[in-house]
KEVEX-13568 format. One line per field, with one value per residue: residue number from 0; residue in three letters; x, y, z of N, C-alpha, C, CB in turn. Coordinates in steps of 0.001 Angstrom, whole numbers. Glycine has a CB too. Layout:
BEGIN
seq = (NUM  ...)
type = (Ala  ...)
n_c1 = (X  ...)
n_c2 = (Y  ...)
n_c3 = (Z  ...)
ca_c1 = (X  ...)
ca_c2 = (Y  ...)
ca_c3 = (Z  ...)
c_c1 = (X  ...)
c_c2 = (Y  ...)
c_c3 = (Z  ...)
cb_c1 = (X  ...)
cb_c2 = (Y  ...)
cb_c3 = (Z  ...)
***
This chain:
BEGIN
seq = (0  1  2  3  4  5  6  7  8  9  10  11  12  13  14  15  16  17  18  19  20  21  22  23  24  25  26  27  28  29  30  31  32  33  34  35  36  37  38  39  40  41  42  43  44  45  46  47  48  49  50  51  52  53  54  55  56  57  58  59  60  61  62  63  64  65  66  67  68  69  70  71  72  73  74  75  76  77  78  79  80  81  82  83  84  85  86  87  88  89  90  91  92  93  94  95  96  97  98  99  100  101  102  103  104  105  106  107  108  109  110  111  112  113  114  115  116  117  118  119  120  121  122  123  124  125  126  127  128  129  130  131  132  133  134  135  136  137  138  139  140  141  142  143  144  145  146  147  148  149  150  151  152  153  154  155  156  157  158  159  160  161  162  163  164  165  166  167  168  169  170  171  172  173  174  175  176  177  178  179  180  181  182  183  184  185  186  187  188  189  190  191  192  193  194  195  196  197  198  199  200  201  202  203  204  205  206  207  208  209  210)
type = (Met  Leu  Met  Val  His  Trp  Arg  Ala  Pro  Asp  Ala  Ser  Met  Cys  Gln  Ser  Val  Ser  Phe  Asn  Pro  Pro  Asn  Phe  Lys  Arg  Ser  Leu  Met  Arg  Ile  Ser  Phe  Ser  Val  Leu  Glu  Arg  Val  Ile  Gln  Phe  Ile  Leu  Thr  Tyr  Gly  Arg  Ile  Val  Pro  Ile  Arg  Asp  Lys  Asn  Phe  Ile  Asn  Gly  Arg  Leu  Ile  Met  Ile  Lys  Gln  Lys  Ser  Tyr  Ala  Ile  Thr  Lys  Ala  Glu  Met  Ala  Asn  Lys  Lys  Trp  Phe  Val  Val  Asp  Ala  Thr  Asp  Met  Val  Val  Gly  Arg  Leu  Ala  Ser  Glu  Val  Ala  Lys  Val  Leu  Arg  Gly  Lys  Asn  Lys  Pro  Thr  Phe  Cys  Thr  Asn  Asn  Asp  Ala  Gly  Asp  Tyr  Val  Ile  Val  Val  Asn  Ala  Glu  Lys  Val  Lys  Phe  Thr  Gly  Asn  Lys  Trp  Asp  Glu  Lys  Glu  Tyr  Phe  Trp  His  Thr  Asn  His  Ile  Gly  Gly  Ile  Lys  Lys  Arg  Thr  Ala  Lys  Glu  Gln  Leu  Ala  Lys  His  Pro  Glu  Leu  Val  Val  Phe  Glu  Ala  Val  Lys  Gly  Met  Leu  Pro  Lys  Asn  Thr  Leu  Gly  Arg  Lys  Gln  Leu  Thr  Lys  Leu  Lys  Val  Val  Val  Gly  Pro  Thr  His  Gly  His  Asp  Ala  Gln  Lys  Pro  Glu  Thr  Leu  Thr  Leu  Asn  Val)
n_c1 = (858  661  646  -33  -246  -1326  -1604  -2822  -1043  -2703  -4572  -6875  -7372  -7031  -5507  -5327  -3676  -3894  -2566  -2808  -1557  -1742  750  3278  5981  6270  4455  5293  6831  5043  3021  4419  4966  2331  1496  3372  2660  171  946  2612  708  -872  960  1373  -1094  -1564  842  2721  3248  2242  3157  806  -12  -1583  -3391  -4602  -3065  -76  3140  2180  160  -3119  -4441  -6315  -9354  -10391  -13230  -15054  -17321  -20729  -22123  -24955  -26034  -26899  -28513  -29758  -31228  -32976  -34583  -37508  -40285  -43890  -46359  -49383  -51427  -53899  -55816  -57838  -59368  -56956  -54546  -53593  -50986  -49343  -49680  -48590  -45890  -44886  -45332  -43663  -41169  -40999  -41079  -38668  -36912  -35930  -36509  -34884  -31783  -30031  -30234  -29571  -28759  -28510  -29529  -32190  -33684  -36110  -39498  -42581  -45727  -49105  -51909  -54978  -58516  -58500  -60279  -61129  -59482  -58312  -58107  -56489  -57599  -58715  -58232  -59674  -61217  -59439  -57041  -55583  -55400  -53421  -53188  -52141  -53342  -51688  -52359  -52737  -53360  -54450  -54626  -55725  -57665  -58543  -60268  -59393  -61594  -63142  -61363  -61221  -63783  -63796  -61300  -60142  -57860  -55750  -55262  -53778  -51696  -50444  -49561  -47638  -45891  -44826  -43078  -40945  -37690  -36914  -36077  -34617  -34437  -36357  -38722  -38708  -39020  -41571  -43181  -43609  -45689  -49033  -52187  -55471  -59046  -61339  -61550  -60383  -57813  -55762  -53514  -53047  -51519  -48910  -48724  -49032  -47972  -49488  -49074  -48487  -48780  -47314  -48862)
n_c2 = (-1189  2141  5390  8793  11841  15120  18688  22080  25149  26942  25237  24980  23153  19705  16670  13192  10289  6929  3756  423  -1705  -4752  -5832  -4608  -3759  -3573  -1622  576  2720  3902  4699  6475  8637  9447  10271  12280  14087  14992  16161  18263  19780  20506  22092  24203  25357  26055  27028  25834  22731  21222  18832  16596  16186  13912  12116  9819  8866  7188  7293  7774  5888  4773  4255  2060  3352  3752  3282  3776  1494  1764  1070  212  1316  25  1779  3211  1162  601  2812  3048  3774  4169  3467  4091  2594  2957  600  799  168  -557  -2314  -5598  -6731  -4516  -2931  -4638  -4829  -2250  -2004  -4020  -2922  -858  -2332  -3718  -1603  -469  1963  3778  5563  4210  1521  -1927  -5194  -7275  -6490  -5369  -2703  -1581  -195  -149  -1165  -515  -1824  -839  -1347  -3784  -5438  -4165  -4323  -4992  -7164  -7673  -8649  -12052  -12953  -13185  -15463  -17359  -17382  -19204  -20239  -22240  -24580  -26797  -29346  -30860  -33486  -36735  -36453  -33948  -31547  -28327  -25778  -22516  -20162  -16818  -15152  -16533  -16506  -13782  -13348  -14878  -14593  -11736  -10282  -12017  -12060  -9762  -10154  -12597  -11836  -9843  -11350  -13102  -11403  -10864  -11729  -15238  -16249  -16127  -13393  -12305  -13390  -12130  -9458  -9600  -9661  -7033  -6163  -5193  -6095  -5143  -5401  -3080  483  1141  700  -795  691  3286  4386  4283  6377  6479  7454  8707  6979  7545  5841  5531  4061)
n_c3 = (0  -942  212  45  1667  2071  2652  2150  2953  4401  5338  3878  1989  1432  404  -451  -1584  -2365  -3166  -4220  -5954  -7965  -8794  -7288  -7650  -10413  -11044  -9672  -10760  -12571  -10793  -9171  -10909  -11329  -8782  -8360  -10331  -9406  -6999  -7903  -9295  -7136  -5700  -7501  -7338  -4600  -3674  -1732  70  3145  5504  6983  10329  11743  14150  13329  11327  10779  9746  7184  6948  7465  10608  12822  14013  17220  19304  22208  23690  24764  27920  29674  32876  36177  37551  35513  34343  36406  36501  35370  33275  33042  30645  28826  26422  24034  22510  20667  17615  16390  14458  15214  14831  14134  16382  18340  17557  18036  20766  21708  21124  23018  25381  25224  25140  22826  21817  22989  23340  24956  24533  24903  23994  25824  28257  30389  29513  29043  29336  31268  29936  29482  28051  27034  26386  24968  23705  21448  19269  15894  13018  9836  6565  6317  8876  11238  10980  9960  11405  14051  17468  19520  22224  24880  27053  28583  28786  27247  23845  24213  22702  21932  20299  19084  17050  15949  16260  18151  20263  20812  21779  24129  25607  25243  25951  25603  22897  22210  24002  23218  20697  21218  22736  20840  19534  21108  22492  22648  25319  28639  29229  27496  28558  31006  30223  29207  31438  32052  30580  30583  29932  29532  29616  28501  29388  31838  34289  36849  37690  38542  40551  39661  37924  34948  31633  28624  25634  22316  19328  16127  13950)
ca_c1 = (0  1376  -273  523  -1248  -805  -2608  -2361  -528  -3785  -5491  -8132  -7518  -6156  -5698  -4580  -3652  -3479  -2489  -2561  -1578  -1483  2184  3727  7268  6102  3628  5776  7241  3849  2325  5210  4707  964  1468  4168  1880  -847  1622  3026  -496  -1267  1896  1097  -2352  -1535  2149  3560  2490  2634  2777  -278  259  -2883  -3244  -5123  -2083  1279  3997  1373  -801  -4297  -4556  -7683  -9946  -11062  -14352  -15500  -18701  -21536  -22731  -25986  -25807  -28040  -29393  -30582  -32177  -33987  -35450  -38457  -41520  -45128  -47086  -50715  -51714  -55289  -55799  -59085  -59268  -55568  -54208  -52902  -49568  -48660  -49691  -47670  -44494  -44498  -45294  -42467  -40014  -40951  -40746  -37247  -36122  -35309  -36785  -33971  -30376  -29285  -30646  -28544  -29470  -28414  -30038  -33595  -33737  -37420  -40468  -43847  -46763  -50469  -52757  -56393  -59479  -57958  -61353  -61480  -58461  -58813  -57200  -56667  -57879  -59635  -57582  -60634  -61687  -58368  -55977  -55946  -54559  -53309  -52603  -52209  -53769  -50699  -52865  -52570  -54383  -55108  -54408  -56925  -57481  -59629  -60033  -59188  -62905  -63505  -60445  -61622  -65011  -63558  -60163  -59607  -56530  -54741  -54965  -52668  -50596  -49729  -48897  -46433  -44991  -44124  -42114  -39880  -36730  -37346  -35086  -34946  -34628  -37638  -39792  -38701  -39593  -43010  -43896  -43896  -46865  -50318  -53272  -56756  -60259  -62005  -60695  -59829  -56764  -55474  -52131  -53018  -50467  -47650  -48840  -48579  -48110  -50134  -48117  -49097  -48032  -47478  -49145)
ca_c2 = (0  3414  6463  10146  12656  16465  19749  23419  25850  27529  24145  25119  22031  18571  15558  11978  9316  5604  2793  -963  -2422  -6193  -6038  -3312  -3362  -3219  -427  1638  3864  4584  5328  7610  9763  9899  11030  13488  15026  15609  17028  19479  20572  21063  23160  25340  25985  26582  27562  24806  21736  21042  17475  16529  15423  13426  10951  8651  8464  6931  7037  7783  4785  4995  3273  1782  4337  3050  3983  3063  1032  2249  27  782  1097  -515  2896  3514  64  658  3967  2640  4544  3448  4054  3560  2573  2649  -319  910  176  -729  -3638  -6317  -6885  -3227  -2547  -5494  -4520  -1010  -2276  -4817  -2016  -146  -3309  -4036  -385  -123  3366  4595  5480  3338  133  -2960  -6444  -8222  -5889  -4969  -1243  -1146  378  -855  -755  -946  -1782  -811  -1605  -4884  -6091  -3348  -4435  -5542  -7887  -7424  -9840  -13042  -13552  -13509  -16836  -18277  -17460  -20129  -20278  -23608  -24851  -28213  -29573  -31750  -34854  -37358  -35997  -32765  -30345  -27507  -24634  -21552  -19145  -15487  -14615  -17191  -16021  -12421  -13406  -15523  -13944  -10725  -9809  -12947  -11758  -8813  -10725  -13580  -11147  -9210  -12425  -13622  -10430  -10710  -12835  -16494  -16618  -15648  -11945  -12036  -13701  -11076  -8253  -9805  -9388  -5595  -5892  -5333  -5978  -5144  -5215  -1866  1676  1358  -214  -623  1149  4746  4787  4420  7592  6178  8476  8252  6712  7587  5018  5880  2832)
ca_c3 = (0  -1034  558  112  2349  2212  2722  1827  4147  5182  5693  3146  1074  1698  -511  -159  -2669  -1916  -4251  -3828  -7230  -7830  -8913  -6793  -8223  -11823  -11168  -8808  -11546  -13102  -9674  -8705  -11800  -11107  -7537  -8554  -11136  -8564  -6032  -8609  -9548  -5848  -5352  -8369  -6929  -3243  -3346  -1156  806  4542  5945  7968  11548  12178  15026  12638  10332  11252  8586  5972  6921  8297  11666  13228  14907  18303  19908  23386  23672  25884  28740  30528  34301  36913  37900  34335  34165  37461  36260  34333  33187  32733  29526  28524  24991  23714  21377  19901  16150  15975  13946  16285  14553  14202  17791  19094  17223  18709  22203  21965  21119  24294  26421  25115  25258  21550  21513  23776  22892  25871  24301  24903  23738  26928  29484  30352  29610  28589  30268  31428  28991  29788  26859  27401  25303  24171  22953  20286  18235  14638  12139  8414  5769  6888  10043  12304  10786  9562  12418  15121  18662  20013  23533  25233  28439  29188  28771  25940  22904  24775  21909  21801  19411  18895  16026  16509  16657  19404  21301  21161  22579  25427  26273  24297  26342  25111  21489  22225  24774  22410  19592  21752  23165  19672  19021  22089  22444  23261  26318  29983  29184  26860  29503  32015  29614  29004  32686  32122  29745  31267  28962  30239  28824  28935  29465  33170  34736  38268  37878  38654  41482  38923  37114  33577  30598  27391  24558  20988  18395  14721  13190)
c_c1 = (894  371  492  -576  -664  -1952  -1965  -1867  -1626  -4846  -6837  -8403  -6553  -6510  -4884  -4729  -3169  -3548  -2209  -2587  -1301  -3  2858  5020  7104  5360  4156  6156  6036  3102  3080  4989  3297  857  2224  3417  825  -220  2048  1826  -982  -368  1643  -163  -2224  -149  3099  2671  3070  2234  1712  162  -1081  -2681  -3776  -4172  -733  2111  3182  340  -1936  -4406  -6024  -8161  -10754  -12167  -14861  -16975  -19423  -22156  -23719  -25719  -27066  -29022  -30300  -31597  -33288  -34973  -36387  -39721  -42693  -45865  -48427  -50952  -53170  -55319  -57049  -58789  -57813  -55346  -53302  -51398  -48793  -48618  -48650  -46213  -44021  -44425  -44042  -41212  -39873  -40573  -39261  -36356  -35452  -35607  -35871  -32566  -29526  -29622  -29439  -29253  -29483  -28878  -31480  -33681  -35105  -38290  -41701  -44883  -48095  -51304  -54202  -57251  -58971  -59026  -61730  -60407  -59073  -57694  -57467  -56943  -58902  -59064  -58555  -61115  -60548  -57279  -56456  -54910  -54590  -52755  -52844  -52530  -52802  -51230  -52701  -53717  -55084  -54828  -55723  -56626  -58732  -59269  -59862  -60509  -63356  -62617  -60812  -62865  -64755  -62449  -59554  -58218  -55429  -54386  -53764  -51453  -49772  -48995  -47606  -45417  -44188  -43081  -41000  -38910  -37239  -36259  -35510  -35217  -35968  -38807  -39867  -39324  -41094  -43805  -44233  -45081  -48127  -51429  -54594  -57881  -60986  -61033  -60014  -58779  -56432  -54074  -52061  -51911  -49127  -47617  -48370  -48848  -48757  -49105  -48866  -48212  -48339  -47659  -50363)
c_c2 = (1239  4524  7766  11047  14048  17455  21071  24122  26439  26512  24250  23929  20934  17447  14373  11027  7996  4646  1414  -1823  -3901  -6536  -4716  -2857  -2887  -1904  743  2889  4637  5307  6566  8833  10310  10737  12333  14529  15734  16535  18339  20370  21233  22227  24391  26074  26691  27060  26529  23827  21612  19635  17525  15668  15037  12181  9680  8131  8298  6499  6932  6681  5070  3881  3097  2820  3598  3925  3149  2694  1538  1064  689  413  542  580  3260  2411  110  1801  3662  3477  3610  4212  3340  3685  2176  1836  -231  1057  105  -2161  -4338  -6388  -5591  -2699  -3336  -5161  -3254  -1207  -3069  -3947  -1298  -1101  -3649  -2809  25  1300  4316  4510  4587  1873  -791  -4306  -7386  -7651  -5448  -3470  -700  -627  -511  -299  -1363  -770  -1871  -998  -2705  -5568  -5342  -3374  -5038  -6262  -7472  -8735  -10741  -13692  -13877  -14954  -17819  -18423  -18314  -20060  -21689  -23611  -26312  -28347  -30446  -33162  -35410  -36937  -34731  -31488  -29609  -26341  -23784  -20645  -17795  -14868  -15231  -16725  -14621  -12423  -13948  -14843  -12910  -10235  -10723  -12703  -10818  -9420  -11707  -12920  -10486  -10264  -12985  -12688  -10121  -11881  -14062  -16974  -16036  -14153  -11588  -12321  -12667  -9792  -8390  -9534  -7904  -5204  -6173  -5070  -6119  -4944  -4001  -715  1877  299  107  -152  2674  5219  4965  5656  7358  7337  7866  8142  6673  6839  5438  4605  3061)
c_c3 = (0  -789  663  637  2545  2275  2360  3088  5007  5565  4991  2241  1473  742  -39  -1326  -2099  -3086  -3666  -5090  -7034  -7931  -8561  -7478  -9663  -11973  -10367  -9596  -12066  -11994  -9205  -9587  -11591  -9844  -7688  -9349  -10292  -7528  -6683  -8885  -8256  -5451  -6203  -7948  -5593  -2807  -2786  -389  2213  4955  7038  9143  12160  13027  14375  11569  11004  10059  7293  5893  7896  9325  12054  14237  15964  18886  21078  23259  24915  26603  29688  31979  34963  37297  36731  34075  35206  37261  35090  34422  32901  31631  29348  27030  24810  22429  20513  18410  15660  15510  14952  16039  14662  15639  18576  18802  17927  20221  22556  21969  22458  25420  26413  25323  23969  21124  22280  23188  23770  25658  24247  24831  24934  28255  29287  30591  29227  29712  30345  30452  29420  28530  27316  26158  24369  23335  21677  19195  16976  13901  10702  7704  6453  8144  11165  12196  10514  10615  13581  16246  19235  21433  23871  26720  29225  29404  27359  25025  23343  24021  21718  20865  19381  17737  16706  16966  17977  20553  21750  22037  23985  26225  25334  24674  25825  23649  21403  22929  23946  21241  20055  22171  21994  19108  20017  21989  23189  24232  27660  29991  28554  27782  30624  31472  29409  30265  32854  31267  30539  30253  29705  29236  29368  29105  30809  33489  36185  38557  37916  39591  40791  38030  35676  32624  29351  26291  23237  20005  16963  13887  12325)
cb_c1 = (-971  2083  -1013  1055  -1673  143  -3249  -3484  416  -4419  -5710  -8118  -7276  -6275  -5309  -5061  -2741  -4360  -1396  -3621  -558  -2248  2585  3931  8262  5359  2228  6963  8119  2910  2156  6694  4900  20  2055  5468  1213  -1681  2844  3739  -1610  -1232  3343  970  -3456  -2024  2007  4648  2510  1970  4014  -1579  1136  -3806  -3962  -6453  -2002  1301  4803  2252  -111  -5580  -3714  -7791  -10836  -10054  -15484  -15263  -18764  -22636  -21649  -27381  -25375  -27566  -28568  -29699  -31453  -33318  -34604  -38797  -41411  -46033  -46247  -51828  -50760  -56143  -55635  -59922  -59934  -54600  -53519  -53470  -49382  -49352  -51084  -47935  -44329  -45487  -46557  -42333  -40144  -42306  -41570  -36960  -35092  -35768  -38231  -33971  -29761  -29569  -31450  -27621  -28856  -27009  -29163  -34434  -32670  -38116  -40861  -44355  -46399  -51077  -52407  -56752  -59747  -57290  -62575  -61722  -57269  -59411  -57358  -55431  -56594  -59957  -56517  -61837  -62678  -57753  -55565  -56064  -55033  -52413  -53202  -50874  -55137  -50236  -54362  -52508  -55395  -54695  -53780  -57410  -57120  -59890  -61200  -58509  -63960  -63409  -59006  -61872  -66052  -63209  -59090  -60545  -56436  -55224  -56201  -53088  -51134  -50700  -49830  -46780  -45787  -45096  -42827  -40459  -35395  -37640  -33667  -33817  -33489  -37772  -39586  -37273  -38915  -43278  -43068  -42685  -46839  -50425  -53146  -56796  -61173  -62738  -61502  -60944  -55492  -55708  -51226  -54366  -50336  -47411  -48030  -49269  -46728  -51271  -47349  -49320  -48355  -46259  -49369)
cb_c2 = (6  3584  6158  10639  12021  16808  19823  24231  26951  28654  24122  26389  22469  18103  15948  11321  9789  5105  3195  -1462  -1825  -6959  -6529  -3375  -4528  -4325  -728  1153  3420  3578  4332  7248  9343  8709  10211  13159  14298  14535  16316  19128  19687  19985  22688  24883  24950  25535  28669  25425  20367  22119  16709  15961  16247  13128  11192  8975  9493  5848  5750  7692  3441  5071  3691  370  5354  2647  4246  3903  -511  3231  -787  301  2406  -1248  4117  3712  -1275  797  5248  1144  5631  3285  3976  4308  1590  3948  -1722  2110  1431  -374  -3543  -7725  -7456  -2211  -2764  -6956  -4364  113  -3043  -5925  -989  524  -4582  -4652  -555  -1072  3687  4147  6857  3722  20  -2861  -7142  -8695  -4696  -5751  -618  -2268  1810  -740  -1187  -138  -2938  514  -311  -5899  -6234  -1919  -5291  -4430  -9418  -6729  -10615  -14117  -12630  -12552  -16881  -17810  -16038  -21576  -19236  -24451  -23916  -28938  -30208  -31180  -34913  -38901  -37068  -32587  -30692  -26994  -25095  -20722  -19104  -14579  -14881  -18709  -16041  -11599  -14270  -16985  -14993  -9532  -9699  -14366  -11125  -7502  -11419  -14638  -10102  -8302  -13549  -13943  -9153  -10606  -12397  -17581  -16122  -15974  -11280  -12853  -15094  -10809  -7959  -11220  -9860  -4798  -6744  -4352  -7051  -4037  -6485  -2111  2885  1342  -107  -1888  607  5264  3769  3187  8729  4915  9095  9207  5375  9050  3532  6700  1614)
cb_c3 = (1239  -2427  1875  -1292  3721  1060  4129  1158  3735  4414  7186  2325  -386  3173  -1947  1157  -3849  -745  -5279  -2779  -8194  -8890  -10356  -5285  -8164  -12568  -10740  -8008  -12701  -13797  -8513  -8674  -13260  -11023  -6394  -9246  -12305  -7870  -5433  -9926  -10150  -4771  -5524  -9807  -6855  -2289  -2381  -231  72  5475  6459  7331  12566  10967  16346  12020  9184  12382  8801  4802  7267  7434  12886  13818  14125  19398  18866  24641  23592  25398  29529  30095  34986  38161  38327  33097  34236  38811  35971  34460  32094  34014  28226  29330  24228  23574  21869  20399  15594  17127  12549  16425  13198  13285  18394  18774  15708  18372  22648  20918  19984  24593  26235  23761  26310  20481  21826  25255  22856  27315  23000  26172  22564  27062  29913  31408  28725  27899  29841  32883  27536  30992  25855  28114  24499  25071  23829  20722  18726  13753  12310  7813  5510  5855  10563  12250  9643  8276  12917  14576  19722  19084  24629  24890  28457  30504  29231  26068  22701  26186  20546  23190  17998  20190  14993  15480  15557  19252  20795  19899  21877  25222  26705  24223  27856  25285  20785  22917  26014  21888  18977  22943  23834  18616  18649  23512  23028  22168  25914  30954  28409  25604  30093  32494  28279  28530  33869  31697  28449  32492  27831  31333  28859  30225  29155  34229  33834  38979  36755  39145  42589  38082  37749  33056  30249  26972  24800  20520  18604  14214  14136)
***
């Protein structure tokens, strides 16, 4: 690798040339004339050249730029907020994806994949959600009674009539990590039927979702 790096005396202009030919010895003469031509043109334009003393360059070679990684602290993880989301006339999948982001903390600049930096979310009016297409009749929910042949299923319409909160809960659950951290983040989700909830003491804020 051949690199030439220079700038004008008033620092108004700087240029660099780097070459990495397949056959360095054979191409060295041609490269030298090319670099020399550009240097002469630079000198004719700006009068003279001044070597650059940059900490990112050592002997004309660009070194690796290091950047420290951010690690969230326990105090930041303990400082969690509470939000309320109204699910009236919202599509289940789009609602669940935005709620999952808040539970994981992906809406924060302090997000870290291996820590729980998310907030609490309360979803009200869970019985007023909607599906697109024919999902009310075609989508099915399965569970098992732990007995032989104990597989059970319900359609989305039947699930909404019997347990409407499970429609939103299962959708959000499917968008969280399938591990210990994901199960811990799921405990911060509170889905209720109707407009009232029992978390007024936490003073939750209204969360508006762009879906």
